C-alpha positions in Angstrom: -47.7 60.7 -10.1 -50.6 58.4 -10.8 -50.7 57.3 -7.2 -50.7 60.9 -5.9 -53.6 61.7 -8.2 -55.6 58.7 -7.1 -55.1 59.6 -3.4 -56.2 63.1 -4.0 -59.3 61.9 -5.8 -60.2 59.7 -2.8 -59.7 62.5 -0.3 -61.5 65.0 -2.5 -58.5 67.3 -2.9 -57.8 69.6 -5.8 -55.3 68.6 -8.4 -52.5 70.8 -9.5 -52.1 71.9 -13.1 -49.1 69.5 -13.5 -51.3 66.6 -12.3 -54.1 67.5 -14.7 -51.7 67.5 -17.6 -50.2 64.2 -16.6 -53.7 62.6 -16.3 -54.7 63.8 -19.8 -51.5 62.4 -21.4 -52.0 59.1 -19.6 -55.6 58.8 -20.9 -54.5 59.4 -24.5 -51.8 56.7 -24.2 -54.1 54.2 -22.6 -56.9 54.8 -25.1 -54.6 54.4 -28.1 -52.5 51.3 -27.7 -53.2 49.5 -24.5 -54.9 46.2 -23.8 -57.6 46.4 -21.1 -58.1 43.3 -18.8 -61.8 42.3 -18.8 -61.5 41.1 -15.2 -59.6 43.8 -13.3 -59.8 46.8 -15.7 -56.1 47.4 -15.7 -54.2 48.3 -18.8 -51.2 46.5 -20.3 -49.3 46.4 -23.5 -50.5 43.8 -25.9 -48.0 41.0 -25.0 -48.3 41.5 -21.3 -52.1 41.7 -21.4 -52.3 38.3 -23.1 -50.2 36.8 -20.4 -52.0 38.6 -17.6 -55.6 37.8 -18.6 -55.7 34.0 -17.9 -54.0 34.6 -14.5 -56.5 37.3 -13.6 -59.4 35.2 -14.8 -58.3 32.4 -12.5 -57.9 34.8 -9.6 -61.4 36.2 -10.2 -62.8 32.7 -10.1 -60.9 32.0 -6.8 -62.3 35.1 -5.2 -65.9 34.2 -6.2 -65.5 30.8 -4.6 -64.1 32.3 -1.4 -67.0 34.7 -1.2 -69.5 32.0 -1.6 -68.0 30.0 1.3 -68.6 32.8 3.8 
C-alpha cells in the first residue's frame, strides 16, 4: 500500500479514501515508537535502528567519497 501511495504522489495522481486512511495510520505509528535513521531518514523499531545506523553511516561516507572522485 505504501508503495502505491508513493507512486501516485510522484505521478501527481489522487489518492483513494482507503489510501488516505492508511497513510494517516502509518504516520501515527511512525511518530510514536519508531527510530529514525539520521542518514537515510527511514524508520525502524529501536533494536533494528541501532543495528542499521552504523551500516548506513558507513554507506553514506562511501557515497560521498565516490562522488568526490568523479
